[in-house]
C-alpha positions in Angstrom: -20.4 -15.5 4.8 -20.7 -16.3 8.4 -17.5 -16.3 10.6 -17.4 -20.1 10.6 -17.3 -20.3 6.8 -13.8 -18.9 6.8 -12.4 -21.9 8.6 -9.1 -21.5 10.4 -7.5 -18.2 9.4 -3.8 -17.2 9.6 -3.2 -13.5 10.1 0.2 -13.0 8.5 2.1 -10.3 10.3 5.6 -9.1 11.1 7.9 -10.6 8.5 11.4 -9.4 7.5 10.9 -6.0 5.9 11.8 -2.6 7.2 8.0 -2.2 8.0 8.0 -5.1 10.4 6.9 -3.0 13.4 4.0 -1.4 11.6 3.0 -4.8 10.2 2.9 -6.3 13.8 0.6 -3.5 14.8 -1.7 -3.9 11.8 -1.8 -7.7 12.2 -2.6 -7.4 15.9 -5.5 -5.1 15.3 -6.9 -7.3 12.5 -6.5 -10.4 14.6 -8.4 -8.9 17.5 -11.2 -7.6 15.1 -11.6 -11.0 13.5 -11.7 -12.8 16.9 -14.4 -10.3 18.1 -16.4 -11.3 15.1 -16.1 -15.0 15.9 -13.5 -16.0 13.3 -11.1 -18.8 14.2 -8.1 -16.5 13.6 -4.5 -17.0 14.7 -1.3 -14.9 14.5 1.4 -16.2 12.1 4.8 -14.4 11.7 6.7 -15.8 8.7 10.0 -14.5 10.3 9.5 -16.8 13.2 7.8 -19.9 11.6 8.2 -21.7 8.3 5.4 -21.6 5.8 5.1 -25.4 6.1 3.3 -24.8 9.4 0.4 -23.3 7.5 -0.2 -26.8 6.0 0.7 -28.7 9.2 -1.7 -26.7 11.2 -4.4 -26.9 8.5 -5.1 -23.2 7.9 -7.9 -22.6 5.4 -7.3 -18.9 4.6 -4.7 -16.2 5.1 -5.2 -12.5 5.9 -2.1 -10.8 4.7 -1.2 -7.9 7.1 2.5 -7.9 6.0 3.9 -4.7 4.6 6.9 -4.3 2.2 9.3 -6.9 1.0 8.4 -10.6 1.2 4.8 -9.7 2.2 3.6 -7.1 -0.4 5.9 -7.9 -3.3 4.3 -11.1 -4.6 6.6 -13.4 -2.7 4.1 -14.6 0.0 1.3 -14.5 -2.6 3.2 -17.0 -4.8 3.9 -19.3 -1.9 0.3 -19.2 -0.8 -0.9 -20.1 -4.3 1.5 -23.0 -4.4 0.1 -24.2 -1.0 -3.4 -23.8 -2.3 -4.4 -21.3 0.5 -6.7 -18.5 -0.4 -5.3 -15.1 0.6 -6.4 -11.5 0.9 -5.5 -8.7 -1.5 -3.9 -8.7 -4.9 -2.1 -11.6 -6.7 1.5 -12.2 -7.5 1.8 -9.9 -10.6 -0.1 -7.0 -9.2 1.7 -7.2 -5.8 5.2 -7.2 -7.4 4.3 -4.4 -9.8 2.7 -2.1 -7.2 5.5 -2.3 -4.8 8.0 -1.3 -7.5 7.3 2.4 -7.9 9.4 2.7 -11.1 7.6 -0.1 -13.0 4.3 1.1 -11.7 5.0 4.4 -13.4 6.0 2.7 -16.6 2.6 0.9 -16.7 0.7 4.0 -15.9 2.5 6.0 -18.5 1.7 3.4 -21.1 -2.0 3.5 -20.0 -2.2 7.3 -20.1 -2.6 7.6 -16.3 -1.0 10.9 -15.1 1.9 10.4 -12.7 4.8 12.8 -11.8 7.9 12.7 -14.1 10.8 10.8 -12.6 14.3 9.4 -13.2 16.3 6.5 -11.9 19.3 7.6 -9.8 22.6 5.8 -9.4 25.8 6.7 -7.6 27.2 8.0 -10.9 24.1 10.2 -11.7 24.8 13.9 -12.6 22.7 15.1 -9.7 22.6 18.8 -10.8 21.4 17.8 -14.2 18.6 15.6 -12.7 17.5 18.6 -10.6 17.5 20.8 -13.6 15.4 18.4 -15.7 12.9 17.6 -13.0 12.9 20.9 -11.2 13.0 21.6 -7.4 11.9 20.5 -5.0 11.8 16.8 -5.8 11.2 13.6 -4.0 13.9 10.9 -3.7 12.7 7.4 -2.7 13.6 3.8 -2.7 11.5 2.2 -5.4 10.6 -0.9 -3.4 9.8 0.4 0.1 6.6 1.6 1.7 5.6 3.8 4.7 7.8 6.6 3.3 10.9 4.8 4.6 14.1 6.2 3.0 12.3 9.1 1.4 13.6 12.7 1.3 12.1 15.9 0.0 15.0 17.6 -1.8 15.0 21.4 -2.1 18.6 21.9 -3.3 20.6 20.0 -5.9 23.5 19.8 -3.4 21.4 17.7 -1.1 20.6 15.1 -3.8 23.7 12.9 -3.2 22.8 12.5 0.5 19.2 11.8 -0.3 20.2 9.2 -2.8 22.5 7.5 -0.3 19.7 7.3 2.3 17.3 5.7 -0.2 20.0 3.3 -1.5 20.4 1.9 2.0 16.9 0.4 1.5 16.9 -0.5 -2.2 19.3 -0.7 -5.1 16.6 1.0 -7.3 16.2 4.7 -6.4 14.0 7.2 -8.1 13.9 11.0 -8.2 10.3 12.3 -8.7 9.1 15.7 -9.6 7.3 17.3 -6.7 3.6 18.1 -7.2 2.6 21.1 -5.1 -1.0 20.8 -4.1 -3.4 18.6 -2.2 -2.5 15.1 -1.0 -5.3 12.6 -1.3 -5.7 8.9 -0.8 -8.3 6.6 -2.3 -9.1 3.3 -0.5 -10.3 0.4 -2.6 -12.6 -2.3 -1.4 -13.7 -4.9 -4.0 -14.8 -3.1 -7.1 -15.6 0.2 -5.4 -13.5 3.1 -4.3 -14.0 4.4 -0.8 -14.4 8.1 0.1 -11.3 10.2 -0.6 -9.3 11.4 2.4 -7.3 14.7 2.3 -4.0 14.6 4.2 -2.4 17.6 5.9 0.8 17.7 7.9 3.0 20.5 9.2 6.0 18.3 8.3 7.8 18.6 4.9 5.6 15.7 3.6 3.5 12.8 4.8 6.5 10.9 6.1 6.8 7.9 8.5 6.4 10.1 11.6 3.3 11.8 10.2 1.8 8.4 9.3 2.4 6.5 12.5 3.6 8.8 15.3 2.6 12.4 15.1 -0.7 13.6 16.5 -0.8 16.8 14.4 -1.5 15.1 11.1 -5.0 16.0 9.8 -7.2 13.5 8.0 -10.0 15.4 6.3 -13.1 13.4 5.3 -15.2 14.4 3.4 -12.2 15.7 1.5 -13.8 19.0 0.5 -14.1 18.5 -3.2 -17.5 18.8 -4.9 -19.2 15.4 -5.2 -18.8 15.3 -9.0 -15.1 16.1 -8.8 -14.5 13.5 -6.1 -16.3 10.9 -8.2 -14.1 11.6 -11.2 -10.9 11.2 -9.1 -12.3 8.0 -7.6 -13.0 6.6 -11.0 -9.5 7.5 -12.2 -8.0 6.0 -9.0 -9.9 2.8 -9.7 -8.5 2.8 -13.3 -5.0 3.2 -11.9 -5.6 0.3 -9.5 -6.9 -2.0 -12.2 -4.1 -1.1 -14.6 -1.7 -2.9 -12.3 -4.1 -5.9 -12.1 -4.8 -5.1 -8.4 -7.8 -6.6 -6.7 -9.5 -7.3 -3.4 -8.5 -4.2 -1.5 -5.8 -1.6 -1.4 -5.1 2.1 -1.5 -4.1 4.6 -4.2 -2.1 7.7 -3.3 -2.2 10.8 -5.4 -1.5 14.6 -5.5 -4.0 17.1 -6.9 -2.2 20.1 -8.4 -3.5 23.7 -8.2 -5.4 23.3 -11.5 -7.2 20.3 -10.1 -5.3 17.7 -12.1 -4.6 14.4 -10.3 -1.1 12.8 -10.4 -0.9 9.3 -9.1 2.0 8.3 -6.9 1.7 4.6 -5.9 -0.6 1.8 -5.0 -0.5 0.0 -1.7 -1.7 -3.6 -2.0 -1.5 -4.3 1.7 -2.1 -1.0 3.4 -1.8 -0.3 7.1 -4.6 -1.4 9.5 -3.5 0.5 12.5 -5.3 3.2 14.5 -3.7 5.8 12.2 -4.5 4.0 9.0 -6.5 5.4 6.1 -8.5 2.6 4.6 -10.3 1.9 7.9 -10.9 5.6 8.3 -12.5 5.8 4.8 -14.5 2.6 5.4 -15.8 4.0 8.7 -17.0 7.1 6.9 -18.8 4.9 4.4 -20.6 3.1 7.3 -18.3 0.1 7.7 -16.8 -0.7 11.1 -13.2 -1.9 11.5 -14.5 -5.4 12.3 -16.8 -5.5 9.3 -14.0 -4.2 7.0 -11.8 -7.0 8.1 -14.5 -9.5 7.4 -15.2 -8.0 4.0 -11.5 -8.2 3.1 -11.3 -11.8 4.2 -14.4 -12.6 2.2 -12.6 -11.2 -0.9 -9.7 -13.6 -0.5 -8.4 -14.8 -3.8 -9.7 -18.3 -4.6 -10.5 -18.3 -8.3 -6.9 -18.8 -9.5 -6.0 -21.6 -7.1 -8.6 -24.1 -8.2 -9.4 -25.1 -4.7 -6.6 -27.6 -4.6 -5.0 -27.8 -1.2 -1.6 -29.3 -0.5 -1.9 -32.1 2.1 
């Protein structure tokens, strides 16, 4: 498609989630890239403007650069489908499922996709018993947040209540997950093909918010160091995990590789970061795709087939 074929494009950024600041940065970089390619693209912040403006200003397509709640959970996707505006990334069901780490695990377990053992936590949980069942260390996280917000690596059972309280500030649904000691990998998805794997290394306790967006000592290793055949097997399994949630268009699958070489899948991001620290652009660049061309390809994959082409006037 030529840039003119996309029509007037809204780059949705900002929003109301705890990841607003990251989304604004992602959206700004996408917007600049699309403009450099000659796309008629405009910033659109759903926190500042009603969605009726998408119709009033006659937008033809939406690039979703929103992260977290109301942008990555199926909410904005459903609204765009009702408005008849094609949008980037996964649909309503896949978006809602993928943001919910608990229900993601239930689907993966049913499909035989390996994922770390976990339990739901509540204020009345027997925290020492949870630590005994899952083992230490373990990860405590809000089920419906991204960017490692509200996450804690817990090394002692006595620290579990505090970790739970932190996660519960962000979500009513909190999970404790068995920690997989090994190599952290991420697999970007673009269309029907996985991108090259990236190995992540940080001197911090885990790949947290600071490591993702602030620190300059996080190492991104690509090629990841695995033999080509082993990398291909993990890419195929990551694609299976992606499709099991009905995800499409583009995204990112995060996983751990234990010391025996077995992958354990952690989560899927259906609207990953597009900042200068972000992983999908890094993997795409290694595969020979510039940031600008990646943005165009994502826009080209915008969901149109389920909307029937009927636009609300």
